[in-house]
C-alpha positions in Angstrom: 15.4 -44.9 12.3 12.0 -46.5 12.8 11.7 -44.2 16.0 12.4 -41.2 14.0 9.9 -42.2 11.3 7.2 -42.7 13.9 8.0 -39.3 15.5 7.7 -37.7 12.0 4.4 -39.5 11.3 3.0 -38.2 14.7 4.4 -34.6 14.0 2.6 -34.8 10.5 -0.6 -35.8 12.0 -0.5 -33.0 14.6 0.4 -30.5 11.8 -2.7 -31.8 9.9 -4.9 -31.3 12.9 -3.6 -27.8 13.2 -4.3 -27.0 9.6 -7.9 -28.3 10.1 -8.3 -26.0 13.3 -6.9 -23.1 11.3 -9.4 -23.8 8.5 -12.3 -24.0 10.9 -11.2 -20.7 12.6 -10.9 -18.9 9.3 -14.4 -20.1 8.2 -15.8 -18.8 11.5 -14.1 -15.5 10.9 -15.6 -15.3 7.4 -19.1 -16.0 8.8 -18.6 -13.4 11.6 -17.5 -10.8 9.0 -20.6 -11.5 6.8 -22.8 -10.9 9.9 -20.9 -7.7 10.7 -21.4 -6.5 7.2 -25.1 -7.3 7.3 -25.6 -5.5 10.6 -23.5 -2.4 9.3 -26.0 -2.4 6.3 -28.9 -2.3 8.7 -27.4 0.4 10.7 -27.0 2.5 7.5 -30.6 2.1 6.8 -31.5 3.2 10.3 -29.5 6.4 9.7 -31.3 7.1 6.2 -34.7 6.6 7.8 -36.9 9.8 8.1 -38.7 10.6 11.3 -42.0 8.7 11.7 -41.1 5.8 9.4 -41.9 2.3 10.9 -39.7 -0.5 11.4 -40.9 -4.1 11.5 -39.2 -7.1 13.0 -39.8 -10.6 11.6 -40.7 -12.9 14.4 -41.5 -16.3 12.9 -44.2 -15.8 10.3 -45.2 -12.4 11.6 -44.1 -9.0 11.2 -44.2 -6.8 14.4 -43.8 -3.1 14.6 -40.7 -2.1 16.6 -39.5 1.1 18.0 -36.5 2.7 16.2 -34.6 3.1 19.6 -35.1 -0.6 20.4 -34.1 -1.7 16.8 -31.0 0.4 16.9 -30.1 -0.9 20.3 -30.4 -4.4 19.2 -28.3 -3.9 16.1 -25.7 -2.1 18.1 -25.5 -5.0 20.7 -25.2 -7.5 17.8 -22.3 -5.4 16.3 -20.6 -5.1 19.7 -20.9 -8.9 20.2 -19.7 -9.7 16.7 -16.8 -7.4 16.9 -15.6 -9.2 20.2 -16.1 -12.5 18.4 -13.9 -11.3 15.6 -11.1 -10.2 17.8 -11.2 -13.5 19.7 -11.2 -15.5 16.4 -8.3 -13.4 15.1 -6.4 -14.1 18.3 -7.2 -17.9 17.9 -6.1 -17.7 14.3 -2.7 -16.1 15.2 -2.0 -18.6 17.8 -2.8 -21.6 15.6 -0.6 -20.0 12.9 2.2 -19.8 15.4 1.7 -23.4 16.4 1.9 -24.5 12.7 5.2 -22.6 12.3 6.6 -24.4 15.3 5.3 -27.7 14.1 6.9 -27.1 10.6 10.2 -26.5 12.4 9.9 -29.7 14.3 9.1 -31.6 11.1 12.1 -30.2 9.3 14.3 -31.2 12.3 12.7 -34.7 12.3 13.3 -35.1 8.6 16.9 -33.9 9.1 17.4 -36.5 11.7 15.9 -39.2 9.4 18.2 -38.2 6.5 21.1 -38.3 8.8 20.2 -41.7 10.1 19.7 -42.9 6.5 23.0 -41.4 5.4 24.9 -43.1 8.2 23.9 -46.5 7.1 25.7 -49.6 8.4 29.3 -49.1 9.0 29.2 -45.3 8.7 29.0 -42.6 11.3 26.3 -39.8 10.7 27.7 -36.8 9.1 30.8 -38.6 7.8 31.6 -38.7 4.1 34.0 -41.4 2.8 36.8 -39.9 0.9 38.5 -42.1 -1.8 41.4 -40.5 -3.5 
């Protein structure tokens, strides 16, 4: 019985680690989505710009004039990178969720084994019920 309890404890710890990993991945996904939305907003601003309007890039404490083509290229590159990272993170989240579901099943099996061992007690066989008429 102690062996089953130790196994159950280990499974619970693994489950908690997976939960923490999932939470970290979800937070990362949220940050990426915020960055994506910000860059999409910048892209919309570029589309609204009239010919000849200036774009400035903040570099440290200085604003530097930048060509529209260069700025658009930078934003498009960022969006491409962010979208790939979102896909990678989504895949990671799905994998961790699958691991969590498997671990839940393992925990349920261990709990059932623990209950069966506790129900057997001294002098009884697991799964047998004493019948007194």
